[in-house]
Every structure is written in structure tokens, then in C-alpha cells.
C-alpha positions as CSV (number, residue, x, y, z in Angstrom):
1,M,0.0,0.0,0.0
2,S,1.4,3.4,-1.0
3,E,2.5,6.0,1.6
4,L,-0.3,8.5,1.9
5,H,1.4,11.0,4.1
6,P,5.2,11.1,3.4
7,E,7.4,11.2,6.5
8,R,11.0,12.1,7.0
9,T,13.6,11.7,9.7
10,I,15.3,14.8,10.9
11,Q,17.5,15.8,13.9
12,A,15.3,17.4,16.4
13,L,15.9,19.1,19.8
14,R,13.6,17.7,22.4
15,P,13.4,16.9,26.1
16,R,14.7,13.4,26.9
17,Y,11.2,12.3,27.9
18,V,9.9,12.7,24.4
19,S,12.1,10.0,23.0
20,R,10.9,7.6,25.8
21,F,7.2,8.2,24.9
22,S,5.2,5.7,22.9
23,C,1.4,5.3,22.8
24,I,0.2,2.6,25.1
25,G,-3.0,2.1,23.0
26,A,-5.7,0.0,24.6
27,E,-4.0,0.2,28.0
28,C,-4.5,4.0,28.2
29,E,-6.9,5.1,30.9
30,D,-8.1,8.2,29.1
31,S,-8.2,7.7,25.4
32,C,-7.6,10.6,23.1
33,C,-10.2,9.0,20.8
34,K,-13.1,10.4,22.8
35,D,-14.7,13.7,23.9
36,W,-12.7,15.8,21.5
37,V,-13.4,16.9,17.9
38,I,-11.3,14.7,15.6
39,T,-10.6,16.6,12.4
40,V,-9.8,15.0,9.1
41,D,-7.5,16.7,6.7
42,R,-8.2,16.9,3.0
43,T,-5.5,14.4,1.9
44,T,-6.9,11.8,4.3
45,L,-10.5,12.5,3.4
46,D,-9.8,12.1,-0.3
47,A,-8.0,8.9,0.3
48,W,-10.8,7.4,2.5
49,Q,-13.3,8.3,-0.2
50,Q,-11.3,6.4,-2.8
51,L,-10.6,3.2,-0.9
52,E,-11.0,0.0,-2.9
53,D,-12.4,-1.8,0.2
54,A,-16.1,-0.8,-0.2
55,G,-17.0,-2.0,3.2
56,L,-14.4,0.1,5.0
57,R,-15.1,3.1,2.6
58,H,-18.8,3.1,3.5
59,R,-18.1,2.6,7.2
60,L,-15.8,5.7,7.2
61,A,-18.3,7.7,5.2
62,A,-21.1,6.9,7.6
63,H,-19.2,8.6,10.5
64,L,-17.8,11.6,8.7
65,Q,-19.3,15.0,9.1
66,Q,-18.2,17.2,6.2
67,R,-18.8,20.9,5.8
68,T,-18.5,23.3,2.8
69,A,-15.0,24.6,3.0
70,P,-12.7,26.8,0.9
71,A,-10.3,25.0,-1.4
72,G,-7.4,25.7,1.0
73,E,-9.2,24.5,4.2
74,A,-6.8,22.2,6.0
75,S,-9.5,20.0,7.7
76,P,-12.8,20.0,5.8
77,A,-14.3,17.1,7.8
78,S,-14.5,15.6,11.3
79,I,-15.5,12.3,12.7
80,R,-19.0,12.1,14.3
81,L,-18.6,10.7,17.8
82,H,-20.8,8.1,19.2
83,P,-23.8,10.0,20.8
84,D,-23.8,7.9,24.0
85,T,-20.1,7.3,24.7
86,Q,-18.6,10.4,22.9
87,A,-16.0,8.0,21.6
88,C,-14.7,7.6,18.0
89,P,-16.9,5.0,16.3
90,L,-13.9,3.7,14.4
91,L,-12.5,2.1,17.6
92,E,-12.5,-1.7,17.8
93,N,-11.5,-3.1,21.2
94,H,-9.9,0.2,22.0
95,L,-7.8,0.1,18.7
96,C,-8.3,2.2,15.6
97,C,-9.7,0.2,12.6
98,V,-8.1,2.7,10.2
99,Q,-4.6,2.0,11.5
100,K,-5.4,-1.7,11.9
101,S,-6.6,-2.1,8.3
102,L,-4.6,0.5,6.4
103,G,-1.6,1.4,8.5
104,A,-0.6,4.6,10.3
105,T,-0.1,6.5,7.0
106,Y,-3.9,6.6,6.5
107,L,-4.5,8.2,9.9
108,S,-5.5,11.9,9.7
109,N,-2.9,14.4,10.7
110,T,-4.7,15.1,14.0
111,C,-4.6,11.4,15.0
112,H,-1.1,10.7,13.8
113,A,0.5,13.8,15.4
114,Y,-1.1,13.8,18.9
115,P,0.3,14.3,21.4
116,R,3.4,15.5,19.6
117,V,4.1,19.2,18.7
118,S,6.8,19.5,16.0
119,R,8.3,22.8,15.0
120,L,11.0,24.3,12.8
121,F,12.2,27.5,14.4
122,A,15.4,29.6,13.9
123,G,16.8,26.7,11.8
124,Q,16.3,24.2,14.5
125,H,13.7,21.3,14.5
126,E,12.2,20.6,17.9
127,Q,9.5,18.4,19.3
128,A,7.5,18.4,22.6
129,L,4.4,16.6,23.8
130,T,1.2,17.9,25.2
131,L,0.5,16.6,28.7
132,S,-3.2,15.9,28.1
133,C,-2.0,12.4,27.2
134,P,-1.6,10.3,30.4
135,E,1.5,8.5,29.3
136,A,3.1,11.7,28.1
137,A,2.3,13.3,31.5
138,R,3.9,10.4,33.4
139,Q,7.1,10.5,31.2
140,A,7.4,14.3,31.5
141,L,6.6,14.8,35.1
142,L,8.0,11.9,37.0
143,A,11.5,11.2,35.6
144,A,14.3,13.3,37.1
145,D,16.1,13.7,33.8
146,A,13.0,14.3,31.7
147,F,14.1,17.8,30.8
148,E,17.6,17.2,29.7
149,F,17.5,18.5,26.2
150,V,19.0,16.3,23.5
151,E,19.3,16.4,19.8
152,E,18.3,13.1,18.2
153,P,16.5,11.6,15.2
154,A,12.7,12.2,15.0
155,T,10.4,11.0,12.3
156,L,7.5,13.2,11.4
157,R,5.0,14.3,8.7
158,T,6.1,17.5,7.1
159,E,2.4,18.5,6.9
160,V,2.2,19.0,10.7
161,L,5.5,20.8,11.1
162,E,4.9,24.3,12.5
163,Q,7.1,27.0,11.1
164,P,6.6,30.2,13.1
165,G,8.4,33.3,11.9
166,A,9.4,36.7,13.4
167,R,7.0,38.2,15.9
168,H,6.8,41.6,17.7
169,G,9.4,43.0,15.4
170,L,12.1,40.7,16.7
171,P,14.3,38.6,14.5
172,V,14.0,34.9,15.1
173,E,17.6,34.6,16.2
174,L,16.9,37.0,19.1
175,M,13.6,35.3,19.8
176,S,15.5,32.1,20.1
177,E,17.9,33.7,22.7
178,I,15.0,34.9,24.7
179,R,13.4,31.4,24.7
180,I,16.7,29.9,25.8
181,Y,17.0,32.4,28.7
182,C,13.5,31.6,29.9
183,I,14.1,27.8,29.8
184,Q,17.5,28.1,31.5
185,L,16.0,30.4,34.1
186,M,13.6,27.6,35.1
187,Q,16.5,25.2,35.4
188,T,18.6,27.4,37.5
189,Q,19.9,25.7,40.6
190,G,19.5,27.4,44.0
191,L,16.3,29.2,43.3
192,E,12.8,28.0,44.2
193,L,10.2,27.7,41.5
194,W,8.2,30.6,42.7
195,Q,11.3,32.8,42.6
196,K,12.0,31.8,39.0
197,L,8.5,32.6,38.0
198,A,8.7,36.0,39.7
199,V,11.9,36.8,37.8
200,L,10.3,35.6,34.6
201,G,7.4,37.9,35.2
202,G,9.6,40.9,35.6
203,F,11.5,40.1,32.5
204,C,8.3,39.6,30.4
205,E,6.8,42.8,31.6
206,A,10.0,44.8,30.8
207,L,10.3,43.1,27.4
208,S,6.6,43.9,26.6
209,C,7.2,47.6,27.5
210,S,10.2,47.8,25.3
211,L,8.5,46.3,22.4
212,A,5.4,48.5,22.8
213,Q,7.6,51.6,22.7
214,G,9.5,50.4,19.6
215,G,12.6,49.5,21.6
216,Q,13.5,46.3,19.8
217,A,17.1,47.4,19.7
218,D,17.2,47.6,23.5
219,V,16.2,44.0,24.0
220,P,19.7,42.4,24.0
221,A,20.7,44.8,26.8
222,L,17.6,44.0,28.7
223,L,18.2,40.2,28.3
224,K,21.8,40.6,29.5
225,S,20.6,42.6,32.6
226,Y,18.3,39.8,33.6
227,V,21.0,37.2,33.1
228,L,23.2,39.2,35.5
229,I,20.4,39.5,38.1
230,V,20.4,35.7,38.4
231,E,24.1,35.2,38.1
232,N,24.8,37.9,40.8
233,G,22.4,36.3,43.3
234,L,20.1,39.3,43.4
235,V,16.9,37.4,43.2
236,G,16.7,36.5,46.9
237,E,17.4,40.2,47.9
238,A,14.7,41.5,45.6
239,L,12.0,38.9,46.6
240,G,13.0,38.5,50.3
241,Q,9.9,40.2,51.6
242,L,7.4,38.1,49.6
243,Q,5.5,35.8,52.0
244,P,3.0,33.0,51.3
245,D,-0.6,34.3,51.0
246,H,-2.8,31.3,51.0
247,A,-5.9,33.3,51.5
248,V,-5.3,35.3,48.3
249,Q,-4.3,32.2,46.4
250,A,-7.2,30.1,47.6
251,R,-9.8,32.8,46.8
252,T,-8.3,33.7,43.4
253,S,-7.9,30.1,42.2
254,W,-11.4,29.3,43.5
255,L,-12.7,32.3,41.6
256,L,-11.2,30.8,38.5
257,W,-12.8,27.5,39.2
258,Q,-16.2,28.8,39.8
259,N,-16.3,31.3,36.9
260,T,-14.5,29.3,34.2
261,V,-13.9,25.7,35.0
262,Q,-17.5,24.7,35.9
263,D,-18.8,26.2,32.7
264,R,-16.2,24.4,30.5
265,V,-16.4,20.9,31.9
266,P,-19.4,18.9,30.5
267,A,-21.6,17.3,33.2
268,A,-20.6,13.8,32.1
269,Q,-16.9,14.6,32.7
270,R,-17.2,16.4,36.0
271,A,-16.7,13.2,38.0
272,S,-13.1,13.3,36.9
273,F,-12.6,16.3,39.2
274,H,-14.7,15.0,42.2
275,F,-11.5,15.2,44.3
276,V,-11.4,19.0,43.9
277,L,-14.6,19.6,45.9
278,Q,-13.8,16.8,48.3
279,G,-10.3,18.1,49.0
280,L,-11.5,21.7,49.5
281,G,-14.1,20.7,52.0
282,A,-17.2,20.9,49.8
283,G,-19.9,18.4,49.1
284,Q,-21.2,17.8,45.6
285,A,-22.0,21.4,45.0
286,T,-19.9,24.5,45.3
287,A,-22.5,26.4,47.3
288,D,-21.6,24.6,50.6
289,I,-18.0,25.8,51.0
290,G,-17.3,28.9,53.1
291,P,-14.4,31.3,52.6
292,Q,-12.5,30.3,55.8
293,Q,-13.1,26.6,55.1
294,L,-11.7,27.1,51.6
295,I,-8.5,28.8,52.9
296,E,-7.9,26.2,55.6
297,H,-8.4,23.3,53.2
298,Y,-6.2,24.9,50.6
299,G,-3.4,25.7,53.0
300,R,-3.5,22.1,54.3
301,G,-3.5,20.8,50.7
302,I,-0.5,22.9,49.8
303,G,1.4,21.5,52.7
304,R,0.5,18.0,51.7
305,L,1.3,18.7,48.1
306,D,4.9,19.6,49.2
307,Q,5.1,16.4,51.1
308,A,3.8,14.3,48.2
309,M,6.1,15.9,45.6
310,A,9.1,15.5,47.9
311,A,8.3,11.8,48.3
312,A,7.3,10.9,44.8
313,A,7.7,13.6,42.2
314,P,10.0,16.4,43.3
315,G,10.2,18.0,39.8
316,L,6.5,17.8,38.9
317,L,5.5,21.5,38.9
318,Q,8.8,22.6,37.5
319,H,8.6,20.1,34.7
320,Y,5.0,21.2,33.9
321,V,6.2,24.8,33.6
322,L,9.2,23.8,31.4
323,N,7.0,21.8,29.1
324,E,4.7,24.8,28.6
325,L,7.6,27.1,27.9
326,F,9.1,24.8,25.3
327,R,5.8,23.6,23.8
328,E,4.2,27.0,23.4
329,L,7.2,28.9,22.0
330,F,7.2,31.0,25.2
331,P,6.9,34.0,25.4
332,F,5.7,34.6,21.8
333,N,2.3,33.0,21.7
334,G,0.3,35.9,23.1
335,A,-0.6,39.5,22.3
336,S,2.6,40.4,24.1
337,P,5.2,38.4,26.1
338,Y,3.6,39.6,29.3
339,Q,0.2,38.4,28.2
340,H,1.7,35.0,27.5
341,Y,3.3,35.0,30.9
342,L,-0.1,35.8,32.5
343,V,-1.7,32.8,30.8
344,L,1.1,30.6,32.1
345,I,0.7,31.9,35.7
346,F,-3.1,31.7,35.7
347,R,-2.9,28.1,34.5
348,F,-0.2,27.3,37.1
349,T,-2.3,28.9,39.9
350,L,-5.4,26.8,38.9
351,L,-3.3,23.6,38.5
352,R,-1.8,24.1,42.0
353,L,-5.4,24.3,43.4
354,V,-6.2,21.1,41.7
355,L,-3.1,19.4,43.0
356,A,-3.6,20.7,46.5
357,A,-7.2,19.5,46.5
358,R,-6.0,16.1,45.3
359,C,-3.5,15.8,48.1
360,N,-6.2,16.8,50.7
361,A,-8.9,14.4,49.4
362,G,-7.9,11.4,51.4
363,E,-5.9,10.3,54.4
364,E,-3.0,8.9,52.3
365,L,-0.8,11.1,50.1
366,P,-1.1,10.4,46.4
367,D,1.8,8.8,44.7
368,G,3.6,10.2,41.7
369,K,1.3,8.5,39.2
370,A,-1.8,9.9,40.9
371,L,-0.2,13.4,40.8
372,A,0.7,13.1,37.1
373,R,-2.9,11.9,36.5
374,A,-4.3,15.1,38.1
375,V,-2.0,17.2,35.9
376,Q,-3.1,15.3,32.8
377,L,-6.8,15.7,33.6
378,F,-6.2,19.5,34.0
379,C,-4.4,19.7,30.7
380,R,-6.9,17.6,28.9
381,H,-9.9,19.7,29.9
382,F,-8.5,23.2,29.8
383,Q,-5.2,23.6,27.8
384,H,-6.9,22.7,24.5
385,D,-9.7,25.2,25.1
386,G,-9.0,28.6,23.7
387,I,-12.3,30.0,25.1
388,F,-11.4,28.9,28.6
389,T,-8.1,30.8,28.3
390,Q,-9.9,33.9,27.2
391,Q,-12.5,33.6,29.9
392,M,-9.8,33.0,32.6
393,G,-7.8,36.0,31.6
394,Q,-10.9,38.2,31.5
395,V,-12.1,37.1,34.9
396,L,-8.8,37.8,36.5
397,A,-8.2,41.1,34.7
398,N,-11.6,42.3,36.0
399,H,-10.3,41.7,39.5
400,G,-6.9,43.4,38.9
401,W,-4.9,40.2,38.9
402,N,-3.1,41.1,35.6
403,R,-0.9,43.5,37.5
404,L,2.5,42.1,38.3
405,E,2.5,43.2,41.9
406,N,-0.7,41.1,42.4
407,V,0.6,38.2,40.4
408,Y,3.6,37.9,42.8
409,R,1.1,37.3,45.6
410,L,-0.1,34.2,43.7
411,L,3.4,32.6,43.4
412,R,4.8,31.8,46.8
413,A,2.9,28.9,48.4
């Protein structure tokens, strides 16, 4: 059978965990073949419509939902999910009948690529995974060396290769230097994660101000000044007065949960997050949790989260942040670098609430796999949802949480 989607093998920069990942298929506890829209690209659609196997051709056609689309539309169709299970109807015993009958080359680009994100930027191929996949989350969050970056062979479809160009008036070479600084900052020894995130916020705010004023030529000097701040040990001096504020963190993250999360999680999937209400002292409805009860349960959960991570997954939150920086071309996937930073921090704040609640939902501390599962559930339901991100940012902006001095209060737990 001919190769429908040509692939090629290139040298790619990627975290070490990416090369360890492989789909575990039917053993996966949260299949990517359900609950999401599964798009079908034009090349795959045309090939499915011309299959010689009439039985398979008719079966595929019965489950396709096509729309009138311009000639250049990348994905003119999607697969109609089963109305009861919301699963792809092409699954047979948890395995895809397309891959089983025709091979991986006949999978749509969406199905073939997930959870991989492949990119060519500043002359460098790179690859990361999205942590909405359970096995990807375990590999990225639990191994101590998961974020050692290596250059190694990677096989990919050229059709799914992202090729971002210059943004905000910056050449890609300088953008690459900024990305490297942000990632290296997160890997700096001797600083706590909240301190690194605070420095990152100051840098992104200053960078955005320079860019807004047409000061692209000043960016190299700004970058050098922030490198020196860390190298000269000035971070502790600058942030020494910042103390934990669990009351603010609990109220703010709970505000996000009430105003954005509940609206974005379908009723059938809310059971996945039962531990959040349980761990924060609520019953089955959000109305029966008081402000003081929320703060007390959140504070206890944060303490238990520190214990759980120390015992089973010490790098979990740092690895989550690193993955987002690398995967999302940070800080260049927003209206400004500072706006991209705010999205990162708001997600981080909400994720920490989820993890604190998970650690407070039972007598025994969760192990590393249970913590990774909580991160994966969070990523699955919210990080693919652009509307959620917009709503989240708007809710917090309305309450003044987009100002850096307020953001700092969310960081130290």
C-alpha cells in the first residue's frame, strides 16, 4: 500500500522524555479518541473516499461530518462521535480500525501527530508533547532527567510541522535567545520555582514595555541585565519580603474554578474532578463551602502537596512549567510576552489548586502517578480550550490580577 502522508527523519531538539514516549494504546486510561473533535485533513479525506475496500469506505463515510469549506481549508471534515459514549466509532476493542486495516499512513494528521508538537524555528527542528496524554504526562513529570535537552533523530510528517516566523518586530535569532533564557532560568539551581516565575514575570513585563515603545534594539541589553540579576544572586534580595498568602491564592484560584472551570467541563466529565470539591471541604455542590473553610483546606492541601512531591515527584511542577515554555514557543504566543506570561501563571495557579485538593482528598498522600494523572486531567480539559483561556484572563483582569505586583502574591505557596 502506498504511503499516503510522506514522512522524513530529521535531527530534532527535544526533552529526553519525548524519546521515551510511545502510545500505550488499549491500556490508556483516558483515550484521546473520545470527547474531542477529531478533524480529518483533505488528503486523508480524499484517500478514504477512494478506498477499494467498499465496506471500509462506506463505514468511514457513515461517520464523517463534512462541511462546505474553501479549497485551502486544511481540515474539511471531522468524525462524528458516538452519541452515548462520545468515543470515536472507528475504535475496535480500543484500537483504531483505520490503523489496523490501512496502517498509520492513513490516519488523519490530527490522530497521527497527537500528542506531539513538531516545529522548525530559527533553523532548529524541535519536538515536545502535550501533557493531556496520560503516558506523556507520566514521562514528562516523574523522571528526574525528563528535561535534559538532547538532539536526536525524530520521524514526522512534514504537513504537521509548525514553522513560526518573526514576531513583535524581533528577528527569530533574538527570539531564540529569549526562549533559551526563559528555559534556562527555570532550570537554575539554588532558586525555588516561585522565585524563578517571579523573575520571569519581571522580564516579560519589561520586554513587553520595550516592544510596545518600539525599543526592539534595546532587547539584547535587557536580556543581559536579567541574566546578571540571576548570576549575581540578586533574586533573593529582591524577593525576600514576599511571603505566602494562602488566603489570596485560595480565593483567586477558587474564583477561576467557579467562573470558568464549571462552565467548561461537561456534566458527564465532572466526575473526573470530584476530588477538587472533596479536597477543599465541599460536598457535591460549590455552594456549601465557606471562605474560611476554603482557605484552611487549601493551606493544608498545599502542605500535603509539598510532602507528596518530595516523596514521589520532586520536579513535577517545574517540569510542567518547562514543558509549557518549550511547547508553546514562550513568550511569543500571546498579544505580548507579558500576556503570554499571565496565561502561564493563571494556569499554574489553577493547577496548583487542583493538586492541593487532590492531596487533601484522602488520608493517604497520592503517589507520583496519581499526581501526574491530576495534571493530565487538568491539561486535557483546559489547555486545548481557547475559550477557557480567554474567559480565565478576562475574569482575573476584571479583578486586577493582571498587574505584576498582584501576580507575585499568587506565586509563593
